[in-house]
C-alpha positions as CSV (number, residue, x, y, z in Angstrom):
1,X,3.4,8.1,15.7
2,X,2.5,7.0,12.3
3,X,3.8,9.7,10.0
4,X,7.2,8.7,8.3
5,X,9.0,6.8,5.2
6,X,7.9,3.0,5.3
7,X,8.9,0.6,3.4
8,X,6.1,-1.7,1.9
9,X,6.5,-5.1,0.8
10,X,3.4,-7.0,-0.9
11,X,2.5,-10.4,-1.8
12,X,-0.3,-11.2,-4.1
13,X,-1.5,-14.4,-6.3
14,X,0.9,-13.2,-9.3
15,X,4.4,-12.4,-7.6
16,X,5.8,-10.2,-5.2
17,X,7.0,-6.1,-4.9
18,X,7.7,-3.4,-2.9
19,X,8.1,0.1,-2.5
20,X,8.3,3.0,-0.5
21,X,5.4,5.3,1.2
22,X,5.4,8.1,3.4
23,X,2.6,8.3,5.6
24,X,1.7,12.1,6.7
25,X,-1.3,14.5,7.7
26,X,-4.0,11.6,6.5
27,X,-2.2,11.3,3.4
28,X,-0.1,8.2,1.1
29,X,2.3,9.2,-1.0
30,X,4.8,6.7,-2.9
31,X,5.8,4.0,-5.4
32,X,7.9,1.6,-7.1
33,X,9.7,1.3,-10.4
34,X,6.5,1.1,-12.1
35,X,4.0,2.7,-10.3
36,X,2.8,5.5,-8.0
37,X,0.9,5.3,-4.9
38,X,-1.4,7.7,-3.5
39,X,-4.1,8.0,-1.3
40,X,-5.5,8.7,2.2
41,X,-5.5,7.0,5.3
42,X,-7.3,7.1,8.9
43,X,-6.0,5.7,12.0
44,X,-8.3,4.0,15.1
45,X,-7.7,2.0,17.7
46,X,-4.5,0.7,16.6
47,X,-5.4,0.0,12.7
48,X,-4.8,1.7,9.7
49,X,-7.4,2.2,6.9
50,X,-6.3,3.7,3.7
51,X,-7.7,3.8,0.1
52,X,-4.6,4.0,-2.6
53,X,-4.5,4.6,-6.4
54,X,-2.2,2.9,-8.1
55,X,-1.1,4.6,-11.0
56,X,1.5,3.0,-13.8
57,X,4.0,4.9,-15.5
58,X,5.8,2.0,-16.8
59,X,3.8,-0.1,-19.1
60,X,5.6,-2.9,-19.8
61,X,5.9,-4.0,-16.2
62,X,3.1,-6.4,-14.9
63,X,1.3,-6.0,-11.7
64,X,1.1,-8.5,-8.8
65,X,-2.5,-8.4,-9.0
66,X,-2.4,-9.4,-13.1
67,X,-4.2,-6.5,-13.7
68,X,-3.5,-4.6,-17.1
69,X,-3.4,-1.3,-15.6
70,X,-4.0,1.5,-12.4
71,X,-6.6,0.3,-10.1
72,X,-8.0,1.6,-6.6
73,X,-7.1,-0.2,-3.6
74,X,-8.5,-0.5,0.4
75,X,-5.9,-1.3,3.1
76,X,-7.0,-2.5,6.5
77,X,-3.9,-3.3,8.8
78,X,-2.8,-3.7,12.2
79,X,-0.1,-1.2,13.9
80,X,2.4,-2.7,16.2
81,X,5.1,0.1,16.9
82,X,7.4,0.4,13.8
83,X,5.4,-2.6,11.8
84,X,1.9,-2.7,10.0
85,X,0.8,-5.8,8.6
86,X,-2.6,-6.4,6.7
87,X,-4.1,-6.5,3.8
88,X,-5.1,-4.5,0.7
89,X,-8.2,-5.7,-1.9
90,X,-9.6,-3.9,-5.0
91,X,-12.2,-1.3,-4.7
92,X,-15.7,-2.4,-5.1
93,X,-14.5,-6.2,-5.8
94,X,-14.5,-9.2,-4.1
95,X,-11.9,-11.6,-4.3
96,X,-7.9,-12.5,-3.3
97,X,-5.7,-9.0,-2.7
98,X,-2.5,-8.3,-1.0
99,X,-0.9,-9.7,2.0
100,X,1.2,-5.8,3.0
101,X,3.5,-5.4,5.6
102,X,5.0,-2.0,6.0
103,X,8.2,-1.5,8.1
104,X,9.2,2.0,9.3
105,X,12.3,3.1,8.2
106,X,12.2,7.1,9.2
107,X,9.9,9.8,11.8
108,X,9.0,13.0,10.2
């Protein structure tokens, strides 16, 4: 089952970072030391697709995407037991995104 508490690690052109997310009832809720992550997800055929809004509450921290502020990202990743690996891109834009790895820490 995908529902639970997950550690999220991501790598982009401007660096790397990590945070936590809770996946529950089709919702993504989480954050890190500078942002909140809020969105929705769906699972089908061993893959997860999510759309997540990243909102900064600290303006002194630079985004690993090199963006000056909030963003909306789309996740597409494969699920393998307690590991999710894939990528995230900016909604509506092409170009480099994030490499993402989620590791499950607890089930709900």
